[in-house]
Structure formats: C-alpha cells, structure tokens
C-alpha positions in Angstrom: 19.9 42.2 32.4 17.9 42.5 29.1 19.9 43.2 26.0 19.4 46.2 23.7 18.7 43.7 20.9 16.0 41.9 22.9 14.4 45.3 23.9 14.4 46.4 20.3 12.8 43.1 19.2 10.0 43.6 21.7 9.6 47.2 20.6 9.2 46.0 17.0 6.6 43.4 18.0 4.7 46.1 19.9 4.8 48.5 17.0 3.6 45.7 14.7 0.7 45.0 17.1 -0.3 48.7 17.1 0.1 49.2 13.4 -1.9 46.1 12.5 -5.6 45.6 12.2 -7.0 43.0 14.6 -8.6 40.1 12.8 -12.4 40.2 12.5 -12.8 37.0 14.5 -10.9 38.3 17.5 -14.1 39.0 19.4 -15.3 35.4 18.8 -12.4 33.7 20.5 -12.9 33.6 24.2 -10.8 36.3 25.9 -8.6 36.9 23.0 -9.1 40.7 23.2 -8.1 40.7 26.9 -5.0 38.6 26.1 -4.1 41.0 23.2 -4.4 44.0 25.5 -2.4 42.5 28.3 0.3 41.2 26.0 0.6 44.6 24.3 1.1 46.2 27.8 3.8 43.7 28.7 5.5 44.2 25.3 5.5 48.0 25.7 7.1 47.7 29.1 9.5 44.9 28.0 10.8 47.2 25.2 12.0 49.5 28.0 13.8 46.7 29.7 11.3 45.6 32.3 11.0 41.9 33.0 8.8 39.7 35.3 8.9 36.3 36.6 5.4 35.4 35.4 3.5 32.9 33.4 0.7 35.3 32.4 1.6 35.6 28.8 -0.3 32.7 27.3 -3.8 32.8 25.7 -6.9 31.7 27.6 -8.3 28.2 27.1 -11.3 29.4 25.0 -9.0 31.2 22.6 -6.8 28.1 22.2 -9.9 25.9 21.7 -11.2 28.4 19.0 -7.8 28.3 17.2 -7.7 24.5 17.4 -11.2 24.3 16.0 -10.2 26.4 13.1 -7.1 24.3 12.5 -9.2 21.2 12.3 -11.3 22.6 9.4 -10.5 21.3 6.0 -10.9 24.7 4.4 -10.5 28.2 6.0 -12.0 31.4 4.8 -9.9 34.5 4.7 -11.0 35.8 8.1 -10.1 32.5 9.7 -6.7 32.4 8.0 -6.0 36.0 9.2 -7.1 35.1 12.7 -4.8 32.1 12.9 -1.8 34.0 11.6 -2.3 36.7 14.2 -3.0 34.1 16.9 0.3 32.4 16.1 2.1 35.8 16.0 0.9 36.5 19.6 1.8 33.0 20.8 5.3 33.5 19.5 5.5 36.9 21.3 4.2 35.3 24.5 6.9 32.6 24.3 9.7 35.2 23.7 8.4 37.2 26.8 8.3 34.0 28.8 11.9 33.1 27.9 13.2 36.6 28.6 11.8 36.3 32.2 13.5 33.0 33.0 
C-alpha cells in the first residue's frame, strides 16, 4: 500500500513538472517529449495512490544517447545545462516510480 508521504512526494514532482518550463532542447532528444508526457501521467496517477508493475518509466535510447553526447562535451551552453538538469530530474522520478512498483 502506498504511503501518504510517497503519494505527496509524487504530487510535488508532478507539480514541479507542470510549473517548470521545458528545456529548449527537449524536442531535439529522441522521444524525450513523449517520455515527459507519459511520466507526467504516471506521476499524476501515482500521487493518488495508483501503482503498476511496469518498467515503462525510463527514457528512450535516443534521449539517453543525446544526454550522453552532451555529457561528453567539454563545455556546455546554458540550454544544454538546463536540458541535462531536467533530464536527470526526470530520470530520478522514473527511478522512484519504478521502486514504488516493486
């Protein structure tokens, strides 16, 4: 049974996603936008206590490759930094969702 604290944390993550501005580079990274939308839907439902036994929370391979390519650069511009911060935020949410379903 999901805890109130866990549901509240998912609600906070969802609200942060809805408040925040997507990074400019979001459209350049594979299916990042699709992943963002799906993850947002799962977060919204998880904040109400729903859980799944699923592994659908991770980013697509192209988005991971895009983030890896940015990480390999010696110097990042501001848009690249913002994208990586947001990508890492979504990865951490995906991991929390995955753990809550096991």
